[in-house]
N, C-alpha and C positions, 0 to 999 in steps of 0.2 A: 413842652411839658414832658416829663417823664412817662414812659409806658408801664402802666402799674398793673394790667391785668395779665397775667403770663399764659393763661388758657388761650387767651386771643391771640397772644404772640404765635402760640404753638401752631394755631390753625393757620393764620395768615402767612402767605408766602410775599416776603419783601422783595422790592426789586433789587435793595443794596442792602446788605447788613455790613456795618462797620465795628470791628472790634478794635477798642481803644479811642480815648476822646483827648488824645494829646495834640498838638498841633498837625500831626499827619492826618491822624483820624478823622479833627474837626474839618479841616481843609479838604479830604475827599467826600467827607457828608455834607459838606457844603455843595461842591461842585455837582453830587450827584441829585442833590434835592433841587437847584436851581434848574435842573433839567427836567424837573416835573416827576423824577420818580419818587416811589415810597422808599424812605431810608431810617433804618433804625442803627443808633449808636450804642453798643454794650461796652460799658465801663465797670471795671472791678471796683474802684475805689468811689468815694462819696467827694463830689467836686463842691469846692476848690480843692486841692490837694497839692502838697510841695512835690516838687521833682529838684534833684541834683541839677542845677544848670547855672551859667555865668548869667543868663539872661541877657546877652548882647544882641539886639537887632540891627542886622547891616543891610544894605541896599536889596540885595536879592529877598530877603524876609520882608521887607517894607513891600517891594512890589509886587508879592505873591499872596498879599492878605485882600479879602474879600472887599467890593467897592464899599467906601463909608466906614471902615472898620479906623475908629481911633485908637491909636497906641497908647497905652496906659503907662508912659514913659516915667521913670523914677528920677531919670538924669540924663542930660544929653551930651555927649562928650565931645570935647574939642581938643584935647591933648592927649597924648600918650607917653608916658614915661617907661623906655625900655633899659633894662639891664641885664647882666650877664652873671647870672648865679649872685646877684646882691651887689655886683661890681660894675663900673663905668657907665652909671646911669644917666641918660640922656633923655630930655623933654622935648618933643616935637609938638608943636601947635598948627592949629588950622582955624582959618577965620570961618568955616562954615562947618556944620555939625558932621562927624565922621561915622557915628552910629549913635542909637540909643540905648538904654537899660530898662528892661522891664523885670517885674516879679513874676514867675512861671504860673503861681495859682491864679490870679488875676487875668493874666495873658490868656491862659489856656481856657478859663471860663469865657472870656468873652468871645473867643473864636466858635466855642461850642453854641453860645448864645446866637451867634449869627448863623449856623448851620440849622438851629431849631427856627429861627425866623425864616428861613428859606424852606422850611418844612420837615425838616428831619425831627424824628424822634430820640430822643435819650432814656436810657434805662441804665441806672447807676446800680452797684453791687450786685455785678452779673460778670461772673469770671468765666471766660471760655476755656473749657478744657481740651476741646479737639473739633476738628471739622471732618464731615464725611462726605464723601462725593458718590458712595455705591453702598448698598447694603438696605437693610429693612428701615431703616430711618429715614430714606431718600425715596420719595414718592415718584419720582420721574428723573429724567437723564438731564433736565434742566433746571435741577434743583440741588443745592447745597444744604446739608443740615449741620446747624452749629449747635453744638452741645454745650451746655452749661453745667457748672458745678451744680451737683445733687441730681443730673440727670436730664433736665429740660431740655427739649430740642426748639430751637428757632429755624425756621427755614427761609432761603434765600435764593433769588436766580444768580445773584453774583455776590462774592465776599470779598473784604478788603481786610487785611491783616495790618493793623497799626498799632500792635499791642507790644512796643516796645523792644528792647535789644534783646530781652530773654522769650521771644516771641514763640506761644505755642504754633501759631498761623504759621511762623517761619519754618518751624521744623517740618511742619505737613508739607510746605512747599519744597524743603530743602535746602534752604537757605545755607551757604558755604562763607565762612569768613576767614580773613588772613591777616587781620590784626584786632587784638583786644587791648585795650588800654585802660588803665584804672584812675578814675577822677576822685578827689577827695575835697570837699567844701565846708566851709563853716560861714555863717551869717553871724554878722559881729555886730551888736548893737555899739554906737561910739557915743562920746558926747558931741555936742554941738560944734564946739572948736574944732575936732579932728574932722566931723563931717565937713566942715566948711574948707579945710585943706584938700580934700579930695574932689570938692564938687566939680565937675565938668572934666574931671582927669582920670584916666586908668593906669594903671601899671600892668606891664608884661614883663616877667623875669624868665629869661631862657635859663633852665635848671639843671643841676649837677648830673643827671642820669642822660644817655642819649635819647633825645626826643622829647624829654621832658620839658615843661615850662609851668610858670604859675601866673596869677592874675589878681588883681584887685579891682572890683567894679562898684563905684557907689551908688547906693540907693537910698539918697534921703539919710535918716540918720542910722543907716546899716551899710556895713561893707561885706560884699560877697568876696570872700578870698579862699583860693582854690589852687590846685595843681593837680597836674595830669602827666603819667609816664606808662610805659609797657606796663602790662600785667606781667606778674611773677617778682616785680620789685616792691611788694607790698610794704614791708618794713621800711625800706628806703623813701618809698613816696611818702609814709606817714612822717617820716623824720624832716623830710623837706617841706611839708607843710608847716610843721612845728618850727623849724627853724626860719622858714619864712614868715610866719606870723612875729615871732620874735624879734627879729632884726628889723620889722616894720613897727615895733613900739607897741603892738597891739596885744601882745601875751597876756595883760592886764585885764582885758577884758572878757567878760563870759560869753561865749557864742551863745545864739538862742537857739540855733540848729546845727549840728554838725551831720554830715551824711558822706556816702561813696556811692559810687556808680560806675558799671564796666560800660566802656563805648565798643560798639564792634562795627568793622568794616568789613563789607562784603568782597571776595574775591571776584576777579573778571569774568569768571565763568559761573557765578552764582545765578541760579534760576529766580526769576521774579513772578512767577506764576505757574499755577498746577491747576489743571482744569478751569473751572470758574473761580479760581482763588487768586486773589492779587495780592503782594506786600509793597507796603512803602515805608519810608521812614526809617526809624532804628530796627524795624522788625524785618526789613530788607538790608540791612547793614549798609544805609545811605547816608554819609556825611563825609566830611572832607577830612582826608586821612593826616593832614599835616596840624591844622588847628584842632581838629576834632570838632569843629562847627556843625551842628547838626540842624538847628531850628530852619534855616533855608532851605536845607535839603529835605526835611520833614513838609515844609509846607509847599515846596514845588512838586516834589513826587507825590504826595497826598492829592492835591489838584490835579495830576495826570491821573493817578488811579481811580478818582472819582468819575473822571471824564471817560476812561476806558470800560470801568465797570458798568455804567451805563449801557454801553454796546454789548458788553457781554451779556447783560440781563436780556438784552432784545436778541440775542442767538438762540436761533430753535434747533441749532445743533451742534456737536463737541467740534466739528471742524470750523464753523463760523466763532465758537466761543473761541477756539485756539488761535485762529486768526487776529482776533481782535487781542488777545492776550500778548500774542508776538508782536503788536503793533505797540503795544502799552511798553513793551521791553525795548523797542528800539527808539522810542521816543526817550527813555530814561537813560539808556546809553550814550544816545546822540549828543545829550545835554549834561546830564549829572555824572554819566561816566566817563566823559571827556574831563570834566573838573577833578574828578578823584584821581583820574591818571597822572594828571599833572600834579595834584596833591600829594601823590605817593612818590613822585620824584623829589618834591619839596621837601618832604620829611626825610628822605634819605640823605640829601644834601644837610638837613640841619642835624641830623643825628651825628653825622662826621664832622660837620665845620661850624658848629653855634657860632663861635666868635666872628668869623667872617659875615654872616648873615647880620649878626647885631651890627657890626662895622658899617655894613653897607646901609641898613635902612634908617642908622643914626647919624650917618655922616656923608651920605650920597643922596643928593636931592632928588634924582630919579627914583630911587628904590623907596624914598619915603612918599614922593609924588603916587608910586603905584600902589604902595598901600592904602595911601588915603581912598584913591579912585575905586579899589576893590570893596572897601568896607562901605563906600558911599553907594555902591552897585553901579558905577558908571563903566566898569569893565570887570572881567574875571581873571584871575590867574592864567587860565586857560588861554583865554583871548589875547592876554598881553603876549604870552610865549608865541601864540600863533601869528600875530600881525607886527610884533616888534621884533626884528631880527637880531638886535642886539642881545634882547631879554634870551630869546631862543638858544642863540649861542653861548649865553653865560650859563644856563643851564646844562646846556649839553656837556659843556666843559667840566661843571662840577658834577655831573652824573658819574664822571669817570674815576 
């Protein structure tokens, strides 16, 4: 249930306060709540709410979900059509499911409900403006003050910033970014005959600008159609989306939602904590640099943030809190950080030689098999490069 008594909130010192109720925040809240700690989720919007997102759930996302979580799939993908700026289209198929497609409003809502069942409390309509770890609002050195719009203060032993790519808490921590991309998306309702043509199949189009690509994800009677490219190419990105929709034969259908979103990737030396405050998911700049896939990174980093926030909440001094925060950073860098490093290398190759990657994945069976294994979650791109000498050598040569 939502916490409705703001005066009680101000007096209570929560073990963990989580800013943001997306996949990262809900995953963090669940992890802290199942450990038996008092947890408050602060969310500025009313739930459910729309988010610009393709909604693809790959294997690592599925594996990071709470026990008993039933994915609200709108479709299950068994085929992928690849094209190179609308040309050289080829469809690859799989007997087993590659990944599933969800709508973010219900997926996020369901994640929050799991956190609530574990004991977390939710407060919506609460916008975090800043956090303070020193000063008159902070009663002692073990406490963080979370200041809300309007001036109200919520107190916590540990705070998790999961408040999106424009994170206020990320700014407090000092998150540094080295890649910013613009995603544009349209939710297009289509007739049953069109929907049937797309059922079980997605389209990935390697786009006309370096590092850009487009997608079509079917979700029942609606197609999620989007494109992404580097920020600074706004007009070209918009034109790419319009041309993409037109050549798909979808220009005559009115989108129910048109939206845009900036994705931000952290730099290697970007901090993940400050004092008793951690960041995760988009707020930390954690996502796959090549595909800009963020849900699995949000779920996995959120879970780790929740687990380490519990330890920080228990820390009796700044030295112990710092030790736990460093352990969190090590856990992130050892897993997600390695994946991001390989993803950056893949993005560089893709920016220079998209045609080569298109040919490889559509014509070279090992490349298609690798794609299928990654999406199913039986391996990662980083693991493939590390364990398969041929893959490692090929990427090293293409890096040059």
